[in-house]
Residue frames relative to the residue before (quaternion, step in Angstrom):
aa qw qx qy qz dx dy dz
M 1.0000 0.0000 0.0000 0.0000 0.00 0.00 0.00
H 0.6458 0.5300 -0.3052 0.4571 3.40 0.96 -1.13
S 0.7345 0.4598 -0.2754 0.4161 3.62 0.73 -0.96
R 0.5760 0.5786 -0.3544 0.4559 3.47 1.37 -0.49
R 0.6570 0.5082 -0.2969 0.4711 3.56 1.05 -0.99
K 0.6230 0.5460 -0.3302 0.4525 3.57 1.07 -0.80
F 0.6371 0.5590 -0.3019 0.4364 3.48 1.05 -0.93
I 0.6750 0.5138 -0.2479 0.4679 3.45 0.96 -1.14
K 0.6306 0.5498 -0.2836 0.4686 3.59 1.09 -0.89
Q 0.6545 0.4985 -0.2827 0.4931 3.51 0.94 -0.99
G 0.6629 0.5355 -0.3117 0.4204 3.55 0.90 -0.85
I 0.6558 0.5035 -0.2873 0.4836 3.53 1.10 -0.96
L 0.6404 0.5068 -0.3471 0.4610 3.63 1.01 -0.83
G 0.6694 0.5326 -0.3076 0.4167 3.47 0.94 -0.93
A 0.6719 0.4754 -0.3030 0.4803 3.52 1.01 -0.78
A 0.5896 0.5420 -0.3564 0.4812 3.54 1.12 -0.61
S 0.6623 0.5156 -0.3184 0.4407 3.57 0.93 -0.90
L 0.6454 0.5181 -0.3074 0.4696 3.51 0.98 -0.95
G 0.6505 0.5205 -0.3197 0.4514 3.55 0.98 -0.77
T 0.6471 0.5203 -0.3184 0.4574 3.52 1.06 -0.74
V 0.6429 0.5150 -0.3045 0.4783 3.55 1.03 -0.85
A 0.6524 0.5210 -0.2928 0.4661 3.53 0.98 -0.88
S 0.6824 0.4742 -0.2757 0.4832 3.48 1.08 -0.87
A 0.5904 0.5797 -0.3171 0.4635 3.62 1.21 -0.54
I 0.6579 0.5110 -0.2641 0.4860 3.43 1.08 -1.03
S 0.6730 0.4938 -0.3017 0.4607 3.54 0.99 -0.96
C 0.6325 0.5148 -0.3362 0.4710 3.60 1.01 -0.76
Q 0.6772 0.5051 -0.3088 0.4369 3.50 0.84 -0.98
E 0.6434 0.4844 -0.3385 0.4866 3.71 1.02 -0.77
A 0.6701 0.5061 -0.3270 0.4335 3.54 0.89 -0.88
G 0.6564 0.4858 -0.3230 0.4783 3.65 1.15 -0.62
K 0.5382 0.5952 -0.4565 0.3844 3.68 1.00 -0.17
E 0.3609 -0.7146 0.5593 0.2151 3.40 -1.11 0.91
K 0.3342 -0.7535 0.5308 0.1970 3.54 -0.70 0.97
K 0.3400 -0.7663 0.4937 0.2310 3.56 -0.40 1.12
T 0.3684 -0.6841 0.5865 0.2287 3.44 -1.14 0.77
V 0.3942 -0.7317 0.5257 0.1814 3.45 -0.90 1.22
R 0.3128 -0.7494 0.5526 0.1877 3.58 -0.73 1.12
K 0.2680 0.7445 -0.5484 0.2703 3.63 -0.18 1.29
P 0.5787 -0.2700 -0.7694 -0.0122 1.43 -2.08 1.37
I 0.0073 -0.8007 0.5989 0.0156 3.54 -1.35 0.42
V 0.1156 -0.7998 0.5871 0.0489 3.58 -0.94 0.71
I 0.0379 -0.7760 0.6295 0.0135 3.65 -0.98 0.80
S 0.0222 0.7940 -0.6076 0.0047 3.50 -1.13 0.52
T 0.5753 -0.6211 0.4034 0.3472 3.62 -1.28 0.38
W 0.8449 0.2532 -0.1676 0.4404 3.55 -1.23 0.56
D 0.7028 -0.5036 0.3486 0.3618 3.48 -1.34 0.43
F 0.6577 0.4927 -0.3204 0.4713 3.55 1.10 -0.70
G 0.4454 0.6671 -0.4593 0.3818 3.55 1.26 0.19
V 0.5360 0.6493 -0.4105 0.3500 3.54 1.10 -0.63
A 0.6889 0.4477 -0.2739 0.5000 3.69 0.78 -1.02
A 0.6360 0.5335 -0.3416 0.4406 3.49 0.88 -0.84
N 0.6465 0.5303 -0.3083 0.4536 3.59 0.88 -1.04
Q 0.6612 0.5407 -0.3071 0.4198 3.55 0.85 -0.98
A 0.6253 0.5327 -0.3120 0.4774 3.54 1.12 -0.76
A 0.6447 0.5437 -0.2601 0.4703 3.43 1.09 -0.97
W 0.6505 0.5538 -0.2925 0.4295 3.51 1.06 -0.92
E 0.5846 0.5935 -0.3654 0.4153 3.57 1.11 -0.78
I 0.6798 0.4412 -0.2809 0.5141 3.64 1.17 -0.57
L 0.6613 0.5345 -0.2987 0.4333 3.58 0.91 -0.90
K 0.7171 0.4745 -0.2839 0.4243 3.58 0.85 -0.90
K 0.6202 0.4636 -0.3132 0.5499 3.54 1.42 -0.13
N 0.5442 -0.6163 0.4014 0.4037 3.75 1.13 0.34
G 0.3130 0.7642 -0.5027 0.2557 3.61 1.13 0.58
R 0.6244 -0.5714 0.4012 0.3502 3.54 -1.28 0.42
A 0.5558 -0.6246 0.4286 0.3425 3.70 -0.90 0.79
L 0.6203 0.5449 -0.3572 0.4366 3.58 1.05 -0.63
D 0.6464 0.4974 -0.3225 0.4803 3.64 0.96 -0.70
A 0.6414 0.5536 -0.3058 0.4344 3.47 1.04 -0.93
V 0.7286 0.4152 -0.2923 0.4597 3.66 0.68 -0.86
E 0.6043 0.5217 -0.3758 0.4706 3.55 1.03 -0.42
A 0.6779 0.4525 -0.3200 0.4830 3.61 0.83 -0.85
G 0.6509 0.5686 -0.3120 0.3946 3.62 0.95 -0.74
V 0.7381 0.4086 -0.2293 0.4854 3.57 0.87 -0.96
K 0.5106 0.6197 -0.4201 0.4229 3.57 1.29 -0.16
V 0.5599 0.6122 -0.4059 0.3835 3.61 1.16 -0.58
P 0.7230 0.3881 -0.2589 0.5095 3.67 0.62 -0.98
E 0.5886 0.5506 -0.4052 0.4316 3.70 1.00 -0.48
A 0.7392 0.4164 -0.2376 0.4731 3.63 1.06 -0.63
D 0.5621 0.6261 -0.3614 0.4019 3.57 1.37 -0.18
L 0.3471 -0.7752 0.5003 0.1683 3.58 -0.34 1.25
K 0.6394 0.5456 -0.3202 0.4370 3.50 1.21 -0.47
N 0.6218 0.5248 -0.3053 0.4946 3.55 1.36 -0.47
V 0.1492 -0.8534 0.4972 0.0477 3.55 -0.15 1.28
T 0.6035 0.5429 -0.3459 0.4706 3.61 1.38 0.20
V 0.7612 0.2849 -0.1273 0.5685 3.72 1.17 -0.42
G 0.8952 0.1875 -0.0394 0.4023 3.49 -1.28 0.50
K 0.8407 -0.2826 0.1728 0.4283 3.48 -1.34 -0.46
G 0.6588 0.4638 -0.3356 0.4880 3.59 1.27 -0.11
G 0.4037 0.7575 -0.4490 0.2482 3.57 1.36 -0.13
Y 0.5404 -0.5781 0.5194 0.3225 3.56 -1.33 0.54
P 0.4639 -0.7016 0.4582 0.2873 3.55 -1.15 0.63
D 0.5842 -0.5002 0.4484 0.4554 3.53 -1.31 -0.20
R 0.7199 -0.4462 0.2848 0.4489 3.66 -1.22 -0.13
D 0.6514 0.4759 -0.3161 0.4992 3.55 1.21 -0.10
G 0.5885 -0.6186 0.3560 0.3798 3.58 1.25 0.13
H 0.5572 0.5920 -0.4013 0.4219 3.65 1.18 0.27
V 0.2772 -0.7207 0.6110 0.1744 3.49 -0.90 0.97
T 0.0084 -0.8034 0.5923 -0.0609 3.54 -0.57 1.26
L 0.1863 -0.8272 0.5276 0.0515 3.54 -0.72 1.07
D 0.1596 -0.7556 0.6321 0.0634 3.59 -1.24 0.74
A 0.1762 0.7704 -0.6078 0.0773 3.58 -1.23 0.54
C 0.0149 -0.7733 0.6317 0.0519 3.56 -1.27 0.39
I 0.1339 -0.7651 0.6256 0.0726 3.56 -1.24 0.47
M 0.0617 -0.8015 0.5948 -0.0020 3.62 -1.23 0.57
D 0.2145 -0.8071 0.5365 0.1212 3.61 -0.72 0.87
E 0.7457 -0.4495 0.3075 0.3839 3.50 -1.42 0.05
L 0.6535 0.4674 -0.3177 0.5035 3.64 1.28 -0.29
G 0.6065 -0.5933 0.3766 0.3718 3.67 1.09 0.02
N 0.4436 0.6515 -0.4614 0.4073 3.48 1.45 0.24
C 0.0074 0.8090 -0.5855 0.0511 3.53 -1.07 0.78
G 0.0256 -0.7964 0.6038 0.0234 3.54 -1.27 0.44
S 0.1194 -0.8191 0.5602 -0.0325 3.52 -1.06 0.75
V 0.0355 -0.7294 0.6781 0.0835 3.59 -1.33 0.49
A 0.0748 -0.8159 0.5733 0.0014 3.47 -1.03 0.60
A 0.8533 0.0688 -0.0854 0.5098 3.67 -0.91 0.78
M 0.3069 0.7796 -0.4637 0.2880 3.50 1.19 0.95
E 0.1880 -0.8005 0.5635 0.0792 3.54 -0.83 0.94
D 0.8380 0.3265 -0.1929 0.3924 3.52 -1.35 0.53
I 0.6850 0.4539 -0.2557 0.5092 3.53 1.29 -0.10
A 0.3966 -0.7896 0.4171 0.2127 3.59 -0.34 1.30
H 0.8076 0.2870 -0.1117 0.5029 3.64 0.96 -0.82
P 0.0847 -0.8419 0.5273 0.0771 3.63 0.35 1.12
I 0.6093 0.5853 -0.3847 0.3716 3.57 0.99 -0.49
S 0.6312 0.5161 -0.3109 0.4884 3.52 1.24 -0.59
V 0.6210 0.4987 -0.3389 0.5009 3.57 1.10 -0.67
A 0.6099 0.5568 -0.3498 0.4424 3.61 1.02 -0.80
R 0.6511 0.5055 -0.3142 0.4711 3.57 0.96 -0.92
L 0.6449 0.5017 -0.3450 0.4620 3.65 0.87 -0.77
V 0.6116 0.5267 -0.3682 0.4615 3.63 0.95 -0.69
M 0.6497 0.5070 -0.3146 0.4710 3.57 1.02 -0.69
E 0.7693 0.4004 -0.1961 0.4576 3.54 0.80 -0.98
K 0.7879 0.3571 -0.1633 0.4744 3.63 1.00 -0.73
T 0.7767 0.3216 -0.2044 0.5015 3.61 1.00 -0.32
P 0.5606 -0.5854 0.4682 0.3519 3.65 -1.31 0.23
H 0.6512 0.5401 -0.3111 0.4329 3.59 1.25 -0.14
V 0.4742 -0.6150 0.5555 0.2971 3.47 -1.49 0.12
M 0.8283 0.1121 -0.0204 0.5485 3.65 0.76 -0.95
L 0.0665 -0.7150 0.6917 0.0768 3.41 -1.40 0.65
M 0.0955 -0.8322 0.5424 0.0645 3.65 -0.95 0.55
G 0.8614 0.2482 -0.1290 0.4240 3.44 -1.36 0.20
A 0.8434 -0.0696 0.1088 0.5215 3.60 -0.90 -1.07
G 0.6384 0.5246 -0.3334 0.4539 3.53 1.15 -0.79
A 0.6313 0.4952 -0.3553 0.4795 3.73 0.92 -0.70
R 0.6539 0.4891 -0.3388 0.4673 3.71 0.88 -0.81
Q 0.6564 0.4974 -0.3493 0.4470 3.61 0.80 -0.82
F 0.6574 0.5323 -0.2982 0.4421 3.56 0.95 -0.85
A 0.6344 0.5267 -0.3002 0.4795 3.56 1.14 -0.83
L 0.6733 0.4938 -0.2819 0.4726 3.61 0.94 -0.92
E 0.6423 0.4952 -0.3341 0.4803 3.67 1.05 -0.67
N 0.7253 0.3984 -0.2539 0.5008 3.60 1.10 -0.47
G 0.7262 -0.5073 0.2470 0.3927 3.60 1.02 0.65
F 0.5052 0.6175 -0.4597 0.3900 3.68 1.10 0.17
Q 0.3744 -0.7317 0.5354 0.1946 3.49 -1.15 0.77
A 0.3715 -0.7146 0.5430 0.2378 3.57 -0.98 0.76
E 0.0427 0.7977 -0.5967 0.0758 3.56 -1.06 0.93
N 0.5505 -0.6070 0.4607 0.3409 3.49 -1.11 0.52
L 0.1802 -0.8369 0.5067 0.1023 3.62 -0.35 1.12
L 0.5339 0.6142 -0.4210 0.4006 3.63 1.27 -0.09
T 0.1840 -0.8190 0.5300 0.1209 3.67 -0.20 1.19
P 0.6744 -0.4881 0.3312 0.4442 3.63 -1.02 0.35
S 0.6908 0.5080 -0.3013 0.4171 3.55 0.94 -0.86
S 0.6219 0.5485 -0.2883 0.4789 3.47 1.27 -0.92
E 0.6484 0.5314 -0.2913 0.4608 3.55 1.03 -0.91
E 0.6447 0.5356 -0.2946 0.4591 3.52 1.08 -0.74
A 0.6741 0.4845 -0.2755 0.4847 3.49 1.03 -0.93
W 0.6358 0.5309 -0.3255 0.4559 3.58 1.12 -0.64
K 0.6514 0.5027 -0.3121 0.4750 3.55 1.06 -0.79
E 0.6111 0.5275 -0.3421 0.4810 3.56 1.12 -0.69
W 0.6342 0.5216 -0.3185 0.4736 3.67 0.94 -0.87
L 0.6478 0.5612 -0.3496 0.3785 3.56 0.88 -0.78
K 0.5459 0.6510 -0.3859 0.3595 3.54 1.23 -0.57
E 0.8193 0.1774 -0.0860 0.5384 3.52 1.06 -0.84
K 0.2319 -0.8398 0.4600 0.1715 3.51 1.38 -0.26
N 0.3147 0.7487 -0.5146 0.2750 3.63 1.02 0.84
Y 0.1895 -0.8002 0.5668 0.0508 3.58 -0.38 1.29
K 0.3788 0.7005 -0.5506 0.2504 3.66 -0.21 1.05
P 0.3665 -0.7721 0.4778 0.2030 3.63 -0.28 1.26
V 0.3204 -0.7701 0.5191 0.1865 3.56 -0.85 0.79
M 0.3946 -0.7456 0.4754 0.2498 3.58 -0.74 0.90
N 0.8810 0.1812 -0.0853 0.4286 3.56 -1.20 0.62
I 0.3770 0.7544 -0.4888 0.2234 3.55 1.13 0.15
E 0.5115 0.6711 -0.3678 0.3907 3.52 1.35 -0.40
N 0.6660 0.4193 -0.2286 0.5730 3.49 1.28 -0.87
K 0.3167 -0.8101 0.4571 0.1858 3.53 -0.10 1.37
S 0.6752 0.4997 -0.3287 0.4317 3.56 0.88 -0.87
F 0.6478 0.4828 -0.3395 0.4817 3.63 1.02 -0.79
A 0.6567 0.5289 -0.3401 0.4164 3.65 0.87 -0.80
T 0.6504 0.5338 -0.2974 0.4511 3.53 1.03 -0.81
E 0.7181 0.4532 -0.2360 0.4726 3.44 1.04 -0.98
K 0.7814 0.3449 -0.1763 0.4893 3.62 0.90 -0.90
L 0.8244 0.2183 -0.0832 0.5155 3.53 0.94 -0.78
P 0.0161 -0.8489 0.5281 0.0128 3.63 0.62 1.08
G 0.7806 0.3256 -0.2332 0.4799 3.64 -0.94 0.76
N 0.5496 0.6307 -0.4272 0.3430 3.57 1.10 -0.14
K 0.2110 -0.8143 0.5346 0.0809 3.48 -0.91 1.05
Y 0.7490 0.4202 -0.1676 0.4841 3.46 1.13 -0.73
N 0.0206 -0.8178 0.5705 -0.0735 3.54 -1.10 0.70
H 0.1236 -0.7421 0.6406 0.1538 3.50 -1.35 -0.12
D 0.4208 0.7384 -0.5134 0.1188 3.51 -1.38 -0.01
T 0.5547 -0.6205 0.5395 0.1270 3.29 -1.71 0.00
I 0.0922 -0.7016 0.6760 0.2056 3.38 -1.43 0.09
G 0.1007 -0.7860 0.6099 -0.0006 3.51 -0.79 1.16
M 0.0314 -0.8431 0.5368 -0.0127 3.56 -0.67 0.90
L 0.0796 -0.7743 0.6268 0.0345 3.77 -1.00 0.79
A 0.0537 0.8061 -0.5887 0.0286 3.51 -0.98 0.66
I 0.1449 -0.7159 0.6672 0.1459 3.54 -1.36 0.54
D 0.3603 -0.7488 0.5338 0.1567 3.42 -1.04 1.01
A 0.7394 -0.4197 0.3001 0.4324 3.54 -1.36 0.02
D 0.6560 0.5047 -0.2845 0.4836 3.57 1.20 -0.44
G 0.5141 -0.6596 0.3936 0.3815 3.53 1.36 -0.06
N 0.5294 0.6372 -0.4187 0.3719 3.67 1.19 0.30
L 0.3531 -0.7583 0.5274 0.1488 3.54 -1.07 0.77
S 0.0889 0.7196 -0.6887 0.0051 3.57 -1.23 0.45
G 0.1052 -0.7796 0.6117 0.0838 3.48 -1.49 0.31
A 0.1026 -0.7651 0.6315 0.0730 3.61 -1.28 0.34
C 0.0123 -0.7743 0.6327 0.0016 3.48 -1.24 0.56
T 0.0820 0.8068 -0.5791 0.0838 3.60 -0.83 0.95
T 0.0096 0.8096 -0.5811 0.0821 3.57 -1.07 0.80
S 0.3447 -0.6625 0.5931 0.3008 3.56 -1.36 0.08
G 0.5553 -0.6338 0.3853 0.3762 3.58 1.30 0.10
M 0.6985 -0.4131 0.3619 0.4588 3.52 -1.27 -0.23
A 0.4977 -0.6540 0.4874 0.2950 3.50 -1.03 0.90
F 0.8573 0.0971 -0.0976 0.4961 3.58 -1.03 0.93
K 0.2494 0.7660 -0.5369 0.2507 3.50 1.12 0.72
M 0.6113 -0.4843 0.4337 0.4513 3.64 -1.30 0.12
H 0.5361 -0.6195 0.4690 0.3300 3.56 -1.06 0.79
G 0.7585 0.2935 -0.2758 0.5124 3.53 -0.82 1.19
R 0.4948 0.6518 -0.4503 0.3571 3.59 1.17 -0.15
V 0.0707 -0.7673 0.6370 0.0188 3.58 -1.07 0.84
G 0.2735 -0.7699 0.5620 0.1285 3.52 -0.89 0.98
D 0.7552 -0.4058 0.2607 0.4439 3.62 -1.19 -0.38
S 0.5090 0.7228 -0.3984 0.2446 3.55 1.15 -0.59
P 0.7763 0.3313 -0.2414 0.4789 3.66 0.87 -0.61
I 0.5888 0.6207 -0.3357 0.3941 3.48 1.33 -0.09
I 0.3695 -0.7379 0.5232 0.2127 3.57 -0.47 1.21
G 0.7442 0.2949 -0.2868 0.5262 3.59 -0.84 1.13
A 0.6933 0.4187 -0.2591 0.5262 3.64 1.17 -0.37
G 0.8150 0.2351 -0.0674 0.5252 3.52 0.34 -1.43
L 0.8073 0.0552 0.0442 0.5859 3.55 1.18 -0.56
Y 0.2142 0.7645 -0.6024 0.0819 3.54 -1.12 0.69
V 0.1167 -0.7961 0.5937 -0.0108 3.51 -1.00 0.99
D 0.0496 0.7624 -0.6444 0.0301 3.47 -1.07 0.89
N 0.4143 -0.7904 0.3984 0.2119 3.45 -0.26 1.34
E 0.6025 0.5528 -0.3281 0.4731 3.64 1.30 -0.35
V 0.7919 0.3176 -0.1306 0.5049 3.57 1.10 -0.71
G 0.6570 -0.4691 0.3778 0.4533 3.49 0.61 -1.21
G 0.3421 -0.7346 0.5203 0.2694 3.64 -1.09 -0.43
A 0.1650 -0.7760 0.6049 0.0685 3.49 -1.34 0.40
T 0.0309 -0.7615 0.6470 0.0216 3.58 -1.23 0.45
S 0.2662 -0.7679 0.5718 0.1117 3.53 -1.20 0.54
T 0.0955 -0.7498 0.6499 0.0795 3.49 -1.45 0.20
G 0.5896 0.5883 -0.4081 0.3738 3.52 -1.21 0.43
V 0.7653 -0.3157 0.2463 0.5039 3.60 -1.15 -0.67
G 0.3911 -0.7978 0.4202 0.1843 3.48 -0.17 1.38
E 0.5809 0.6052 -0.3943 0.3753 3.66 1.00 -0.76
E 0.7058 0.4555 -0.2819 0.4636 3.56 0.86 -0.93
V 0.6070 0.5505 -0.3481 0.4553 3.60 1.11 -0.46
I 0.6091 0.5574 -0.2905 0.4837 3.52 1.18 -0.97
R 0.6847 0.5103 -0.2954 0.4284 3.60 0.74 -1.02
N 0.7703 0.2954 -0.2028 0.5275 3.60 1.06 -0.48
V 0.3418 -0.7420 0.4893 0.3053 3.60 1.25 0.25
G 0.0412 -0.9166 0.3948 0.0479 3.52 0.95 1.02
S 0.6920 0.4757 -0.3212 0.4378 3.56 0.71 -0.89
F 0.6086 0.5449 -0.3240 0.4773 3.58 1.07 -1.02
L 0.6612 0.4997 -0.3320 0.4504 3.71 0.85 -0.93
V 0.6462 0.5022 -0.3561 0.4511 3.68 0.82 -0.78
V 0.6431 0.5053 -0.3450 0.4605 3.67 0.86 -0.75
E 0.6726 0.5192 -0.2955 0.4369 3.49 0.87 -1.01
L 0.6271 0.5188 -0.3166 0.4873 3.58 1.04 -0.78
M 0.6415 0.4889 -0.3407 0.4831 3.63 0.90 -0.78
R 0.6384 0.5375 -0.3584 0.4184 3.58 1.02 -0.64
Q 0.6616 0.5215 -0.2628 0.4704 3.50 1.30 -0.61
G 0.6469 -0.5483 0.2837 0.4478 3.53 1.47 -0.11
Y 0.4374 0.6800 -0.4642 0.3617 3.52 1.27 0.22
S 0.4624 -0.6312 0.5275 0.3309 3.60 -1.11 0.53
P 0.6593 -0.4815 0.3510 0.4585 3.70 -1.09 0.37
E 0.7019 0.4640 -0.3146 0.4394 3.61 0.75 -0.85
D 0.6581 0.4954 -0.3210 0.4673 3.61 0.95 -0.90
A 0.6130 0.5538 -0.3266 0.4591 3.66 1.06 -0.71
C 0.6440 0.5196 -0.2883 0.4818 3.53 1.03 -1.00
K 0.6798 0.5204 -0.2834 0.4321 3.55 0.90 -0.98
E 0.6200 0.5461 -0.3121 0.4690 3.57 1.07 -0.87
A 0.6706 0.5063 -0.2844 0.4616 3.47 0.97 -0.92
V 0.6207 0.5213 -0.3140 0.4943 3.62 1.13 -0.63
M 0.6845 0.5148 -0.2687 0.4407 3.49 1.03 -0.91
R 0.5852 0.5682 -0.3492 0.4613 3.48 1.24 -0.42
I 0.6297 0.4903 -0.3308 0.5036 3.57 1.13 -0.58
V 0.6269 0.5287 -0.3318 0.4663 3.55 0.99 -0.84
K 0.6580 0.5101 -0.3086 0.4601 3.66 0.87 -0.87
K 0.7703 0.3892 -0.2389 0.4451 3.52 0.71 -0.95
K 0.8102 0.1143 -0.0683 0.5708 3.68 1.06 -0.62
P 0.0737 -0.8564 0.5091 0.0444 3.58 0.52 1.08
D 0.6424 0.5253 -0.3110 0.4634 3.58 1.05 -0.93
I 0.6984 0.4458 -0.2942 0.4764 3.66 0.92 -0.75
A 0.6621 0.5857 -0.3176 0.3430 3.50 0.86 -1.12
K 0.6470 0.5420 -0.3218 0.4290 3.62 1.04 -0.77
D 0.7710 0.3793 -0.2122 0.4654 3.62 1.12 -0.35
I 0.6830 0.4206 -0.2787 0.5282 3.58 1.31 0.15
Q 0.3216 -0.7154 0.5613 0.2641 3.55 -1.32 0.06
V 0.0926 0.7275 -0.6785 0.0431 3.54 -1.15 0.81
G 0.0088 -0.8016 0.5974 -0.0216 3.45 -0.99 0.94
F 0.1435 -0.7851 0.5914 0.1148 3.59 -1.13 0.65
L 0.1570 -0.7711 0.6159 0.0394 3.49 -1.18 0.75
A 0.0245 -0.8446 0.5317 -0.0580 3.54 -0.79 1.04
L 0.1238 -0.7652 0.6305 0.0390 3.51 -1.22 0.68
N 0.1698 -0.7966 0.5649 0.1321 3.60 -0.67 0.99
K 0.7639 -0.4374 0.2517 0.4023 3.47 -1.45 0.28
N 0.7002 0.4717 -0.2981 0.4453 3.59 1.18 -0.42
G 0.5789 -0.6114 0.3556 0.4056 3.47 1.35 0.08
E 0.4728 0.6429 -0.4455 0.4057 3.50 1.26 0.43
Y 0.1310 -0.8245 0.5497 0.0290 3.60 -0.80 0.90
G 0.1298 0.7647 -0.6300 0.0379 3.60 -1.24 0.24
S 0.1777 -0.7659 0.6152 0.0583 3.48 -1.39 0.46
Y 0.0287 -0.7727 0.6336 0.0233 3.53 -1.28 0.27
A 0.0506 -0.8235 0.5650 0.0092 3.64 -0.89 0.79
L 0.6690 -0.4640 0.4139 0.4073 3.60 -1.31 0.24
Q 0.8280 0.1161 0.0476 0.5465 3.46 0.67 -1.40
D 0.6448 -0.4906 0.4288 0.3997 3.47 -1.48 0.29
G 0.6685 0.5621 -0.3560 0.3323 3.59 -1.22 0.33
F 0.5888 0.5794 -0.3686 0.4264 3.60 1.19 -0.34
T 0.0467 -0.7913 0.6096 0.0015 3.54 -0.87 1.09
F 0.0747 -0.7953 0.5958 0.0833 3.49 -1.35 0.22
A 0.3930 -0.7364 0.5201 0.1809 3.61 -1.11 0.73
I 0.1301 -0.7822 0.6082 0.0365 3.50 -1.14 0.87
C 0.0068 -0.8120 0.5832 -0.0232 3.59 -1.04 0.81
D 0.1762 0.7676 -0.6007 0.1373 3.53 -0.72 1.00
S 0.7585 -0.3978 0.2263 0.4639 3.62 -1.16 -0.09
E 0.6519 0.5088 -0.3324 0.4535 3.64 1.14 -0.34
K 0.8198 -0.0502 0.0577 0.5675 3.56 0.92 -0.74
Q 0.2434 -0.8228 0.5051 0.0927 3.58 -0.93 0.98
D 0.7556 0.3456 -0.2052 0.5172 3.52 1.25 0.06
L 0.3143 0.7742 -0.4888 0.2508 3.58 1.04 0.68
I 0.1057 -0.7794 0.6165 0.0351 3.44 -1.11 0.98
E 0.0514 -0.7892 0.6091 0.0593 3.60 -0.86 0.79
K 0.4058 -0.6817 0.5522 0.2563 3.48 -1.30 0.50
G 0.3884 -0.7384 0.4897 0.2534 3.57 -0.84 0.92
K 0.4868 -0.6373 0.4968 0.3318 3.48 -1.17 0.48
F 0.2107 -0.8161 0.5375 0.0262 3.58 -1.08 0.59
H 0.5235 -0.6672 0.4472 0.2843 3.60 -1.23 0.52
Y 0.7775 0.3647 -0.1968 0.4731 3.53 0.52 -1.17
Q 0.3266 -0.7557 0.5334 0.1942 3.59 -0.78 0.92
P 0.5570 -0.6282 0.4169 0.3483 3.59 -0.92 0.86
K 0.4661 -0.6827 0.4828 0.2890 3.57 -0.98 0.76
């Protein structure tokens, strides 16, 4: 009888205990503040991201898909002849060839890329077709050009008169030294007077009204690079990465160091572990500093990230990196990225 009473008592206490735990869990969950997702939103690298964002916003504000928005957005700098770092206005390689790189990635993990492609003004649209029409992720060089022509793109000479003039001027000394932050015109004017040569990228990330992410990245690469050189911009995981459960990241600057650290994938994985977008970008920058301290102090690399809640952040090696933000409140906001090395 004693053991039966003891058994019943333990059962009652156990049930009460389970009830308390369940109640505690319920209270804990109820006490959690549900974050409001900031959507739609689009962010992109550098000051010229403002015009690109505005084009993307035209699609996002009508509840359009993030993938369509990022493609439309980065096509703006691709078509801008004054932008010598992206698209048809881009500076050539050291042999005088304008070669373009781009990649795109959607919320389902689908992605497409082209690298070292000549004569086609909008590599981002070709990259999307690679994603949608082929079993591959990347096409390059003559094969990418052929694929573009077969799909209705028109070949054109991308070497503009001003780019050709700059190339011929460069040939006099043939000094290959990428210049930091030339994309930021105010910074370049103030800090780097007289610089004519540059490199870089536009990377764009967006969340649409359905809460889905996509990203795009496009560039003409480093000015006066070796013919055939490909940087991080068209490489999924380096120049761009999107995971619809977590967020997206893109990069800018000297692509070789981004590739060595699989930078954008690293940023997204750090956000998966709980890092904020800015802290994730900072950690990716510090990996470069740790591995290559002698190189890192003389180059620029920046990361830009957007998480699933619409929170964004950036971090760069050097001062001067900027990025543009566009949402329902403001369509032309520019912020200055935080950086590691302090100006001398």
